[in-house]
N, C-alpha and C positions, 0 to 999 in steps of 0.2 A: 116778274118784277122788272121795273124799268131801271136800266143801268144809270149810275150817277152822271150828271152833267160834267163835262170836262173843261168848261170855259175857265181859263185862268189856272188850270191845274197841271199843265205839263212842266216838268223840271228838265231843263236841257243843259247839255255840255257841248260847247262848240270847240273844235280842234283845228288849228291851222298854224303852220310854222311861219307864216307871213303875217306880221302884226296888223298892217292895214286891212288885209282881207278878213282877219279875225274880228277886228273892231266893227267892220261893216256888217258881218254876219250877226254879231251880238246885237248891234243896233236894230236890225230887222227883226230878230227874234223877240227882243224886249218890247218892240212896238206891236207885236201880235197879242191880242187879248186872250188867246188860248194858252199862252206861255206864262206860267207863274214866275219862273226864275230862269236865268240863262247866265252861265259862267263860262270862262274860256280857259284853254290850255294851248301851249305852243309846241309840245312835243309828245311823243308816244309814252315816255316814261311818266311824265306828269299825268297824262291821261289815264294810264293803267292804275297809277296810285290813287287817283280820284275815284275811279270806278270801283276799285277794291273797297274803298271806304263806303261807297254807296251800297255795295252788295252786302257788306258787313252790317250796315244799318237796316237792311230789309226794305221792302217796297213802301212801307209806311213810315220809315225813319226820317229824321230831319235831313240826313245827307243823301237821300234817295235820288236817283236819276232815272228818268223815263226814256230819254232819247239822247243819242250822241250824233251830232252833225260833224262828220269826219272827212277831212281832206285825205287825198290818196298819197300824193308825193310829198313826203316829209323826210327830214334827215333821220337816219337810223331806221327804225321800223316804219314801214309804210302804213297807210290807213287800212289796206287789205290785211296786212299782218295783224294789226290790232283787232280787226273784225274776226279773224280766224281764232285768235286767243279768246275773245269774248264768247265765241260759239261753244267753248268748252264748259261754260258756266250753266247752271241749271236755269237761272232766270236773268239773263243778261238784258241790258237796256236795248231798245230798238236802235237801229243804225240807219242814218241817212248820209249817203256819201255826197260831198260837195267838192267838185273838182273841175279843173279846166280841161281835163282829158276825157274824150268820148270813148276811148277804146277799152275801158275796163267795166263797161256796164254789165256784160254777161257774168263776169266773175263776181261783181257786186251783188247781183240778184241771186247767184248761186250761194252766196253767203247770207241769204235771207234779208238783204237790205230792204227797208221799206220804200226807199226812193233813191234816185240818182239825179242830183241837181248840178247843172253845168254853170261854171263861172263865165262871165260875170253874173252874179246872182241877181235875178229880178225879184222884186218884192212879191209879185203875184205868184211866181213859180215857187218861191219858198213857202208862201201861204198854202199852196196845194200840198207841199210835202208835210207841213204841219197838220193839215187835215187828214192825210193818210195815216200819220202817227196816231192822231186822236181816234181814228176808226179802229186801229189795231188795239189800242189801249181799251177802248170801249168794248170791243169784242171779247178781249180777255177778261175784263171785269164782269161782263154779262155771263160768261161761261162759269166764272168762279162763284157768282152769286146764286145761280140757278142750275145746279148740277143735274137735277132731275126733271126740270121743266124748261120749256122754251122761253127765252127772254123776249123782250120787246123786239119787234121787227124780225121775228123768226117764223118760219112756216113749217107745218107738218109736211113731210115729203110727198104724201099722196094728195095734198090739197091743191086745187086749181083745176084748170081745164087745159085742153091741148094747146090753146092759143094764149093762155094767161098763166101767171104764177101768183099765188096768194101770199101776201105778207101781212104780218100783224103789227100795227103801229098803235101803241097806247091802248091796247085792248080792242081795237077796231081792225077787222080784216078787210084788206083792200086787194084788188086784183090788178096786177101790173101786166100789160100786154108784153109778150116775149119780144115782139117786133120793136118795142121801145128800148130794149136793152142793147147797149153798145158793146160792153165787155163785162166780164165777171172776174172778180179777184178772190183768190183763195185766202182764207184767214183761219187756219187750223181746220177744225171740223165744220167750219162755217164758210159761207161764200157771200161776197158783197156784190150786188147787182148794180151796175152803174147805168143810169139813163140820163137823158138830157136834163131832166128835172131834179136829179138828185141820186141818192143811192139807198139801197135797202139790204139789210143783213138777214140772211136766211140760214137755217140750220140744215144744210145739205152739202156734202162734200163736192168739190169741184169736179171730181171724176164722175160723179153721178150725173151732174148737169151736162158734162161733155158727152156722155153716152145718150142721154135723152134728147139733146138738142143738135146732134150731128146732122140730122136731116133738115134742120132749120137754118143751116148755114153757119153754125158756130164751130170754130176750130181751136184746138189747143196750140198756143204759141210758146208757152213757157209753163213750168210746173205750177206757176202762180196765176196764170191768166188764160182765160177763154175769151175769144173775141168773135164778134159777128163780122163775117167777111164783107158784107155790104157796107159796114161802117168804117172800114179802113180807108183813110184818105191818102196815106203815103206809106210805102215800104222803102226803108233806107238801109243801105249797106255802107258802113264807114269803118275803116281800119279793122276789118274782119268781124265787126259786131253788127248784127241786124236788129233793127227796131221797126215798129209800126207806129204811125200817128193816127189817133182817133180824135178828131177835134183838136183841142189844146193838149191832149194827153199823149205822151210818148211811152210805149211799152217795149221792153226788151223781148227779143225772140231768141230762144235757145237754139244752139246749133242743130240739135236733133230734129227740130221742127221747121227750120228755115227753108230747106229745099221743098218740103211738102207745101208750105205756105206759098212760096213763089209759084209753084205749079198750079195751085188752086186759083190764085189771083190771075194768072195768065189765062186759064180756062174760062174764068168768069169774064175777063175782058173780051174774050173771043165770042162771048154770048152763050 
């Protein structure tokens, strides 16, 4: 079963204690055709009150919220504090951190943030964050609708060849060359394969792909990401946080993987 289209379906809450920054963020969100509604809050108390109302309403209720775009430095509770509180709920909204500070990326992704957007917010970068949220919502929707069968854009684990991976799109099986895949993103029991031409959702855990593709130059950089070494354009260490850049995408590198990744890149550079 094909998951529903998400155009104009995301319900967003933007949180920033600086009114001009909040208004700019709301303007950009409301201009995105994938966002059905966007409302704002200026402090953690109002944010938690609004999210509690959304959780009471349920995912299909009139007050539901799909995603919170959350500043980190605020008076009282920080954005990280709010995210930790939300992690205790059974079905919290997705979190995208929007901040002027680069040094909290590892903590943000450890809290299962969908994305980490730096201020000043660029329209195209925020659009990428919205796309990632749509992918997460789509994956959850597909899993909920087809508990016993593979949803669209899903592959049977044994399908494909040594050099390709099979994905199913609208009932048609296509083969994606593994060499075309730049990085893989974990989405629960699924994984999203990112290529230069787009992305494909497959029903295979990231740990399985990590084991299968280790000899093809793929390495784990975070519990959520597997990357092709040859596609890394830049490794960056800033304020204790390590990231890699693949094209226009920046991915966090966890501390446990940072040293191994640096060693691998050095060996690759030496030939």
